[in-house]
Structures are given as C-alpha cells and as structure tokens.
C-alpha positions in Angstrom: 125.0 119.9 104.8 121.7 121.6 105.1 119.0 120.0 102.9 115.7 121.7 102.2 112.7 119.8 100.9 110.1 122.0 99.3 107.0 120.1 100.4 105.8 117.3 102.5 102.3 116.8 101.2 102.3 113.1 100.2 103.1 110.2 102.4 106.1 109.2 100.2 107.6 112.7 100.7 107.2 112.4 104.5 109.0 109.1 104.3 111.9 110.7 102.4 112.1 113.6 104.9 112.0 111.2 107.9 114.6 109.0 106.4 117.0 111.9 105.9 116.3 113.2 109.4 117.1 109.7 110.8 120.5 109.9 109.1 121.3 113.2 110.8 120.4 115.7 108.1 118.7 118.9 108.9 115.6 118.9 106.6 113.4 122.0 106.9 110.3 121.9 104.7 108.0 124.3 102.9 104.5 123.0 102.9 102.1 125.7 101.8 99.1 123.9 103.3 100.4 123.7 106.8 101.0 126.7 109.1 102.9 124.8 111.9 104.2 121.4 112.8 105.7 119.9 115.9 107.5 117.2 113.9 108.8 119.2 111.0 110.8 122.5 110.8 108.7 124.6 108.4 110.3 127.4 106.5 109.2 129.6 103.6 110.6 129.3 100.1 112.4 132.6 100.1 114.4 131.7 103.3 115.2 128.3 101.9 116.6 129.7 98.6 119.1 131.9 100.5 120.0 129.6 103.4 120.3 126.0 102.3 123.0 124.1 100.4 120.6 121.8 98.6 116.9 122.3 97.6 114.8 119.4 96.5 111.3 119.9 95.0 109.2 116.8 95.8 105.7 118.2 94.9 104.9 120.9 92.4 102.9 123.3 94.5 101.8 126.6 92.9 104.3 128.6 94.9 107.2 126.6 93.4 106.1 127.0 89.8 105.6 130.8 89.5 108.0 132.2 87.0 110.1 134.0 89.6 110.3 131.0 91.9 110.9 128.6 89.0 113.8 130.7 87.6 115.4 131.1 91.0 115.1 127.3 91.7 116.7 126.6 88.3 119.4 129.1 89.0 120.5 127.5 92.3 120.4 124.0 90.8 117.4 122.7 92.8 116.7 119.0 92.4 113.3 118.6 90.8 111.7 115.2 91.5 108.3 116.0 90.2 108.7 118.1 87.0 107.8 121.4 88.7 110.5 123.3 86.9 109.3 122.1 83.5 105.7 123.5 84.0 
C-alpha cells in the first residue's frame, strides 16, 4: 500500500512518517515549505491525489484547504487528522 502524508512540518508529523517508513511503508510527503529533502520523498499534492492509495492530512497548510483541493481530498476519502477539511 502506498501512503501519502500531506505535510511534515511539525516534529510529531515527522515521527509519524518515520514510524511508517520503518515498518516498510512508502510515505511520500507534500511539505510546501521545503523544496527538497534527502531523507523524505517530496511530491506535490496533485500527484499524490492521483497516485496514492491513502492520503493523510497531518497539518492544514493553505494548499490543502483551497476549495478545489478540499473537495478533491474529501472525494477520495483522505484521512484528516487536523481538521483541514472542515475549514
């Protein structure tokens, strides 16, 4: 299963991503404040919405709460751990 976490801004989020990676999951991330990372596979939101089996929103960055993104995330059944889809 391919898991996609929408951000890795806060330390707790990094812990979640690292824990899943340690268990063998592929966990690409979209972090709008980072252009590149040697440790994490960064992807953009539009790629994630079409390529991944599971999308989890861990931080409500602006790009995740635009009307278009929010409706698309709701449509695919994204897991919202921060209330981003209710904004």
